[in-house]
N, C-alpha and C positions, 0 to 999 in steps of 0.2 A: 504494500500500500504506500502511495506517495505521501511522505511526511508533510508535504506542503498543502495537502488537501484541505479545502475550506468549504463549509456549508454556506451557500448563498442565502440571501433573504428568501422567505417563503414564496413570494409572488414571482421572483426571478428564477429561483432554483427549480420550481415544479412546473413552470410553464411548458405545456406540451408533453410532459413526461408520462402522464396518466395513460396515454394511448400506446406507449412503447411496450414491447414484450419484456418478460423477465430478463432474458439474456441481454437485450439491448441496454437495460438499466444496469445490469451487472457489469457490462463492459464499461459503462460510464463510471461506476464506482471504482473499478479496477484502475481506471485512468486518473483517479484522484478527485472525481466529482462526487464527494460524499453525500451531497443532497439527494442524489438519485436513489439512495437507500431508503429514503422516506416513503416514496410511493410503493416500494416493495413491502415495507412493513404494513402500510395501510391495506394493501391488497390481501394480506394473509393474517391480519390480526385476529379476526373472528375464528378462523379455523384453528390457529395455533393456540389461542387462549382456551378454546374448548378442549383441545388435547391436553394442555397443561392442567386445566382444572379437573379433568377426568382422572388424572393420575394423583394429584396432591390433595384433592378434596378441600381446598381452602382458597378463597378468592384472592386474599393477599399474597399467599405463596405462589399462586398461579401467575399473578402479575409480575412478581419478582423473577420467577423462572423465565417468563416470556422476555423480559427486558435483558436478563443475563444471556439468554440464548441468542437474541438479536446481536448483542455485542460480539459474542463468539462467532456468529455467522459473518459479521462484518470483517472481523479480523482474519477469518479463514476463507474469505470469499474467493481468493485465488485458487483454492483447492477444489472449488466446484468445477467439474469438467464440462457440464452443460452439453448442448444448449437447453435440453429438456430436463424436467425432473427437479426443478428448484424447490417446489413446494414440498416434495418428499424429503429432500435434503434438509430443509428447515425443520420439518417435522421430526426427523431423527435427532437433530440437535436438541430440540425441545424435550423429546422423550428421554434422552440420555441425561440432560441437565436435571430433569424432574426426578429421575431414579437416583441420581447421585445425591440430590438434596434430601430425598426421603431416607436414604441409607445414612447420610451424615447426621441428620437431625432426628432421625427416628420419629418422623412425623406420625402422629396418630390422631385422626380426626374422624371419629365415627359419628355419623349423623343418623339419628333415629327418625323414622317416619311417624309423625303424630297422627292421631285419629282425626280424620276430616269427614265432614258431611259431603255427600256427592255434590259437585258443582254443576249447575245447569247453565249452559252457555247460551247466549243469544247474540244477535249481531247488531244490537242497537244500544246506544247510550253508554255512559261511563261505567255502569255496573258490569257490562260485558268485558270492558277493558280490565277492570279489577278482578273479575272472575278468571280471566285468562292469565293474569299475573299470579294469582293464587295457585292456579293449576300448574303453571310452569314451575313454581317453587316446589310443589309436591313432586313433580316429575324429577326435578334436580335432586331432591332428597332420595328418591327411589333409586336413581342412577348411582348416587353416592354409596348405596348399600351393596352394589355389585362388587365382586372381587375386582381388583385393579386390572387384571388381565382381560376381564370381560368389559369393564366400563370404558376403557380406552377404545376398544374395538367398537362398542355400541355407539359411543359419541361420534366417532369419525364416520362410521358406516350408516348409523340410523339417524343421528341428529344433523351432522354436517353433510350427509348425503353423498359421501365419496363412494366411488365404485369399490368393489371388492379388491381389485388390483391396486388401486390408489391407497386403500387402507393397509394392505399388505406391505406396500412399499414404504409407507410412512412409519410403520411399526417394526419393520424388518421381520416380518412373519411370512410363512408360506401361505399361499392363498387358501389352501384347505383348512389351515388353522383358523384363519379369519372367518371362514364360513361356519366352522364348528362353534367358535366362541360367540359369534353373533347370534347364532341359533339358540345357544344355551342362555345367553344374556336375556334374550326376549322371553324365554320361558321363565326366568327368575323374576322378571318384572311382572307386576300385576297386569292382568289382561286389559283392564280399563286404561292403565297408563300407556300401554303399547298402542292402544287406539288413539289416545289423545296426543301422543308424541308426533303423530303424522297429521294432526289437525291443522288446518290452514290458520296462519297467523301466530302460531306459538313460537316463541324464541327462547330456547333453553340455553343457559349459560351465555346470555347475550353479552356482547362486548362491543360497544360502540360509543359515540359521543365523547363525553369527558374522559372515560377510561381509555378509549382508543387514543385520544389526543395526548393524554398524560404519558402513556407508554412511548409514543413516537417522540414526544418532546424530551423525555428523560434519556432515551437511547441516543438521540441525535446529540444531546449535550455530552454524553459519555464518549461518543465517537469524536466529537470536536476536541475534547480534552486529550485524546490519544493521537490526534493528527499533528 
């Protein structure tokens, strides 16, 4: 990485970059244009946060892992062979960082599912929005109850809607293992949760707005410090 790399102001640095492919942005980063790393983060924040969150079971730890993983990816971006597969490469970094943190800190965060009355959804008014949020929280708690090996597969395959092959690549698993774990994960979840997870409008482990901006800002700050 060019030690003289500088992140340009937001409006200048990101102008026109959103339409570029992953590899085009990576080439820019490698050439010293560190601001090109920001659209890459925004492109994969949701997917990678969900992966991190499914492994560590803590919102705060998931954000820390995501930020550390981005810094690692930035520093090792020359090692990415490309041009395809950047999302899977990032996912493996996040997974490895999460597993190392869990081993190091012996994180234990067991979430119990509280008894809830059935939630009847409708499509009108603020009550529907509140009901969806409550239901999403119940689903998140149910996913947290899955064994780690199942929850990570379920979040990527069932929530993030990656293909079986993409999930396998992200987790360094054989495709048959992904199929087996996904099937078993669905059986472990309550049948009504499995139905609701596919309902339109539900966002499980949502990661956008201020959280997304905070991660991008923190990582870019750390990148600039290293430049």
